[in-house]
Structures are given as structure tokens and as C-alpha cells.
N, C-alpha and C positions, 0 to 999 in steps of 0.2 A: 554564192557563185564559186568561191574558193573551195568549199567543201565538195561541190559537185565536180570540179576539175580534178581534185585529189581522188575522188571516187573512181572516175573514169581512168585515171592514170594507174591506179592499183589494179583495176580489172585487166588492163592491158599487160600487166606484169605477172599474170597467173601462170605457173609452170605447166607444161604439157602433161597429159596423162601418160602413164607407163604403157608401152606397147602391148603387154600381155593382158591389160585390162579390157582392151577392145574385144578380145576373144570371149572373155567371160560375159561381157555385156551382150554380145551377139548371141551366145548360147542361151542366156536368160530370155532374150526377146523371142528366139525360136521356140523355147520351151513353153512360154506363155501362149504363143500362136498355136502350137501343136495341142496344148491342153484345151484351148477354145474349140479347135476343130474336132477333137475327140469328143468333147461334151456335146457339140452340135450333132455329130454323127450318132451318138448314143440317144439323144432326144428324138432324132428322126427315126431311128430303129424302133424305139418304144412306140411312137405314133403308128408306124407301119404294122407293128405286131398287134396293137390294139385293134386297128382296122381289120386285119386279117382274121383275128379271133371273133370279132363282132360279125363279120361277113359269114364266117363259118357257122356261127350259132344261129344267125337269122335265116339262112337258107335251109329249107327242109331237106332231110336225107331222102335219097331216092329209094331206099329200101323199106320205107314205111308201108305197112300193110293196112289196107282199109278194113274196118270192121264189117262184118257181114250185113248189118242193117244198112250201113251207108252204101255199100256196094249194091245192094238190092234197090235202094232208092235211086241211085245213079243210073242203074240199068233201066228202070221204069222211065225216068226222064229221057234217057237216050232213045229208047224205043218210041216214046211219044213224039219227040222232036223229029224223028226220022219217018214219021207217018205210019207206024205200025198200028195194029188194032189194039188200042189200049184196053177196051172193055174185055175182050177175050183173053188178053194176056193177064189182066188183073185176076180173072177167075182162075187161070192156071197157077199164078203165084199164090193165090189163096189156098188152093189145094196142096201145093208143095209146102208152103210155109205153115199151114194149119190154121188159117183164118176162117 
């Protein structure tokens, strides 16, 4: 018990910190906070950049040109679905395309 009382008495007699030390402590705290925020902003930027690049590579370009065979097949399907005379048009396509 005596040692405990001596311990608390010594803690009460600790000299105060110098006034200029508070400024350096405050700067160190702000620097750490700023570093954490900068690191978080960098990580968010990288995530957004990866998302944008992925979105750009997944979406097809509007300037893609269809191959002639694919265009021909799509035209036949379009005409069939719109009620055109498929038999007559197939004969025309056979003459044009050499079938």
C-alpha cells in the first residue's frame, strides 16, 4: 500500500510538457491523418480506373463492321420476320451470291 501511494504521488509531480512540443505533436497527428486520406483516395481512384477500363473493354465499339455473310443472314431473318416472300427472295439471293 505504501508503494502504491508513493507511485501516485510521483505521478502527480511530473513536470508539464514544453509549449512547443504541442505543435509538433499536432503536426504529426495531422500528417498521419492526411497520409491515410491520401492513401484512401488513391485506392478509390484505382478502383474507379479499373472499373472504367473494364467497362470500356466490355462494351463493343459502335464502328464495328459486320462481315458480308453475317449481314446477308441478318437481312434474310429480317425479311422473314417482316412477312416478306422468303422463297422468292432466297432465289434472288442465290442468283446474286452465286448459289
